[in-house]
N, C-alpha and C positions, 0 to 999 in steps of 0.2 A: 824731709820734704813736707810732712804734714803741716809744719809751721809755715812753709811757703804758701800753702793752699788754704789756710784756715779761714780767710775772709772771702773765698770764692768757692766754697765747698759745693754749692749748688750749680756751678758752671763747669765742673770737671768733665773731661772727656777721656777717651781711650788713650790718647797720647800722654796725658798727665799721669795715668796709672803706670804706663810703661816706664816713665821717668822714676816714679816713686818706688818701683820694685826692681830697678836694675841693680846690678851688683857693684855699683860704684862705691868707693870708699869715702866716708865723711869724717875727717878727723875732728871736726867741731861738734859732732853729735847733734846737729840741728840748730846750734847757736849761730846767729848771724850778727857779727859785730856791727854796731851802728854808731857813727860819730856825730849824728845829727843832734842839734840842740835847739828845740823850739819850746819855750816855757809855757806852762799852763798858769794863767794869772789868777784864777778864782779858786784857789786851793780849798778842797773839801766841800765846795758848793754842791757837787754832784751827789753827796750823801745826805743832804738835808731832809728829804722827804722820808719820814720814819713811820708813817701810819700803817700802810697795808703791806701784805705779803703779795709778791708777784709769783704766781705758781709756776713751777717748772713744767714745761710741756710734757705731755704723756710720752711721746716718743723718746725724749731725753731720759725720762725716768726709766723707761724700758731698758735702754742701753746702759744706763748707770747701774741698774740692778744686775744686768748681765756681767758687767765689769766687776761688781762687788762679789757676785757668785764665783767668778773665776779666781779672784783673789782669795776667797775663802777656800776653794779647792786646792790652791797652791800654797796655802798657809802664808799668805803675803798680806801685810797691812796696807789698806787703801787709805790714802790721805788726800782729801780734796783741797785744792789750792786755787785761790783767785789772785791774779796779778793786779797791781795797781792800774786802774784805767778810768779816766775821767769821763769818757764818752760812751762806754758800754756797760758800766757798772752802776748800780743804785743800791740804796739801803733795802728796797723791796726785794731785789734779787738776793742780796746777802741773807735776809731773813728766811727766804724759802730754802736756800741751800743749807743754812744752819739748822733749820727744822728737819730737813732730810738727814743731815749728819747726826743730829741728836737721836732721831728715831732709829737709826741704823748703827749707833755706837761707833761713829767714824769721827776722826779728827778733821776739822775744817780750818784751814789757815787762810784768812782773808787779809791780804796785805794792804788793802784799802783802809783797814782799821789799825794797821801797824806802821803807818808812815813814819811817825816820830821814832819809834823803837828801832826801825830798820835804817832810818836816816834819809829817807827819800826826800829830795828837794825838787819840787816841781819847776824850779827855775833852771836847774842844771841836768836833771836825770831823765828827761823825756825827749824823744826825737821829733814828736809830732803833737805837741800841746796836750799831752797826757794820755794818749791812746796806747802808746808803746814806750817802753823804757829804752834808753840808749845803753851803751856798754857800761857807763858809770852806774846807772840805776840797776842794771842787771847784776853787776858785781855785788851790790849791796844785798839784793835778794838772795843771790847764791851764797854769800857769806852766812846770812841768817839761816838758810836751809841746811847748809853744811853743819852748823852748830846744832840745829834742831835734830838732825839725823844722828849726829855723834852722841848727843845727850839723851835721846829718847828712844832710839831704835837699836836693835841688836844686829848691827851690820858689820861684817868682817872687813877689816882693812887689808886689801890685797896689794898695796902699792909696791912692796918689795918682793913680790912673787914673780918669777921669770915668765910665767904664762900670761901675765898681765902687763908685760913690758910695753906692748903697743899703746896702752893708755898713757904711759910716760912719754912716749914719742908724740902722741896726740897733744899732750899738755904743752910740749915745746911749741908746736904749731899754733895752738890756741893762744899761748902767752905772747907770741910775736904779733898776731893779729889784734889781740886785746890791747897791747901796748901802743900799737899804731893808732888804733881807734881812740884810746884815752888821750894820746898826745893831741889829736885833732880836737877833741872835746875841750881840753884845757886851753888850747889856743882860742877857741870860740868864747869860752867863759871869761877869759882874761883880756879880751879886747877892750 
């Protein structure tokens, strides 16, 4: 639900929080398949201004430090990630987050600077001219992050353990919705 509300965080009311904390089951774990295809035509233009750092707001730093502290307490590695976005991300923001990560010995993965490595294509992988990825773009990010986790973190593979069987069932539901979304994307791309 937090993904659903991320763009209107300052408008939330009591009803939104009831929804957010109800005991409903979400097999997609927050993922929302999107078959929209609206290309961004000025690739990488949004990162051109490389001069100054745009500082992270004090309130954001306060909560980022709390998250970092909790991760330290739980012996969990915190990784900062920025998704590709042409209308909310800039080089100035990248620099400020990178400086925070460097000061705090954190990994920062900024996909805006990994577009070629990940294979993001602004003509096919965005649903709204570069602000959000569609299912095709999301799959590319997911593949990269899966490989990153596998190769860099000590995470136990639980896929064949009976107590994690629900995740296998969830994957079946995810796969069905993903494939439907991809079929719609391919139809639009191949018009």
